[in-house]
C-alpha positions as CSV (number, residue, x, y, z in Angstrom):
1,M,-0.3,16.3,13.1
2,A,-3.2,16.5,10.7
3,Q,-3.6,13.5,8.4
4,R,-4.0,14.2,4.7
5,L,-6.6,11.9,3.2
6,L,-6.6,10.3,-0.3
7,R,-10.2,9.7,-1.6
8,L,-10.0,6.5,-3.5
9,P,-10.3,4.8,-6.0
10,A,-10.8,7.5,-8.6
11,V,-12.2,10.7,-7.1
12,Q,-8.8,12.5,-7.3
13,S,-6.7,12.0,-10.3
14,M,-3.6,13.3,-12.0
15,V,-3.5,14.2,-15.7
16,F,-0.4,13.3,-17.8
17,S,0.4,14.4,-21.3
18,H,3.4,14.0,-23.5
19,G,3.1,17.6,-24.8
20,A,0.9,19.4,-27.2
21,A,2.9,18.3,-30.3
22,S,2.9,14.7,-29.2
23,R,0.7,12.0,-30.8
24,F,-0.4,11.0,-27.3
25,S,-3.5,12.5,-25.9
26,W,-4.2,13.5,-22.3
27,V,-4.8,10.6,-19.9
28,R,-6.5,10.7,-16.6
29,V,-4.9,8.4,-14.0
30,P,-6.3,7.8,-10.6
31,L,-4.0,9.3,-7.9
32,S,-4.0,6.0,-6.0
33,A,-2.7,4.2,-9.1
34,F,0.1,6.7,-9.5
35,I,1.2,6.3,-5.9
36,I,0.9,2.5,-5.9
37,M,3.3,2.3,-8.9
38,K,5.9,3.6,-6.5
39,I,5.4,0.8,-3.9
40,K,6.6,-2.4,-5.5
41,G,4.2,-5.4,-5.3
42,W,1.3,-3.8,-3.5
43,K,-2.2,-3.7,-5.1
44,I,-5.4,-1.9,-4.1
45,K,-8.2,-4.4,-3.5
46,K,-11.6,-3.3,-2.1
47,G,-10.1,0.0,-0.8
48,K,-7.1,-1.6,1.0
49,L,-3.4,-1.9,0.1
50,C,-2.7,-5.6,-0.2
51,K,0.4,-7.8,-0.7
52,E,1.3,-11.4,-0.3
53,F,4.8,-12.5,0.8
54,K,6.2,-16.0,0.3
55,F,8.8,-17.8,2.5
56,K,10.6,-21.1,2.7
57,D,8.9,-22.2,5.9
58,F,6.8,-21.3,8.9
59,K,9.7,-20.1,11.0
60,E,10.8,-17.6,8.3
61,T,7.2,-16.4,7.9
62,L,6.9,-15.8,11.6
63,R,10.1,-13.9,11.8
64,F,8.9,-11.6,9.0
65,V,5.5,-11.1,10.7
66,N,7.3,-10.1,14.0
67,K,9.4,-7.6,12.1
68,V,6.3,-6.1,10.5
69,G,4.7,-5.9,14.0
70,K,7.7,-3.9,15.3
71,V,7.5,-1.5,12.4
72,A,3.7,-1.1,12.8
73,E,4.0,-0.5,16.5
74,K,6.7,2.1,15.9
75,Q,4.4,3.8,13.3
76,G,1.3,3.5,15.5
77,H,-0.4,2.1,12.5
78,H,-1.4,-1.6,12.5
79,P,-2.1,-3.7,9.4
80,D,-4.3,-6.8,9.2
81,I,-1.8,-9.7,8.9
82,Y,-2.7,-13.2,7.9
83,F,-0.1,-15.9,7.9
84,T,0.4,-19.6,7.6
85,W,3.2,-22.0,6.6
86,G,5.4,-20.1,4.0
87,K,2.9,-17.3,3.3
88,C,1.9,-14.0,4.7
89,A,-0.8,-11.7,3.4
90,I,-1.0,-8.1,4.6
91,E,-3.8,-5.6,4.2
92,I,-3.4,-2.0,5.1
93,Y,-6.0,0.7,5.4
94,T,-7.0,3.4,7.9
95,H,-9.8,1.9,10.0
96,S,-11.0,5.2,11.4
97,I,-11.8,6.5,7.9
98,K,-12.5,3.1,6.3
99,G,-10.2,4.0,3.5
100,L,-6.6,4.8,2.5
101,S,-4.5,7.6,3.9
102,E,-0.9,8.8,3.5
103,K,0.0,6.6,6.5
104,D,-1.0,3.5,4.7
105,F,1.4,4.1,1.8
106,A,4.2,5.0,4.2
107,L,3.7,1.8,6.1
108,A,3.7,-0.3,2.9
109,S,6.9,1.3,1.8
110,K,8.5,0.5,5.2
111,I,7.3,-3.1,5.1
112,N,9.0,-3.5,1.7
113,K,12.3,-2.6,3.3
114,I,12.2,-5.5,5.7
């Protein structure tokens, strides 16, 4: 299956308007910003999707990390995971293109459902 790529941060964009009669003017929004609004809690930093999760203790954090590992393995797409007592940070990007692809946003969405 061919992978569709998103050139980020602002090479592609979507244009929104509230109509010709509106007092609002046209606004150019980076496509990545539009997509990231749909994935709660994730941010784009240095070309990677990033999110930090907080937990009550190490055991709970480890349990979450293992669940993320199962999802990543099933997807065949592996994030960078950093964890310590009560905290887990995840960075997602497509290593082969050194940027973001559709797979990254899909994985972030699945991680949010854990």
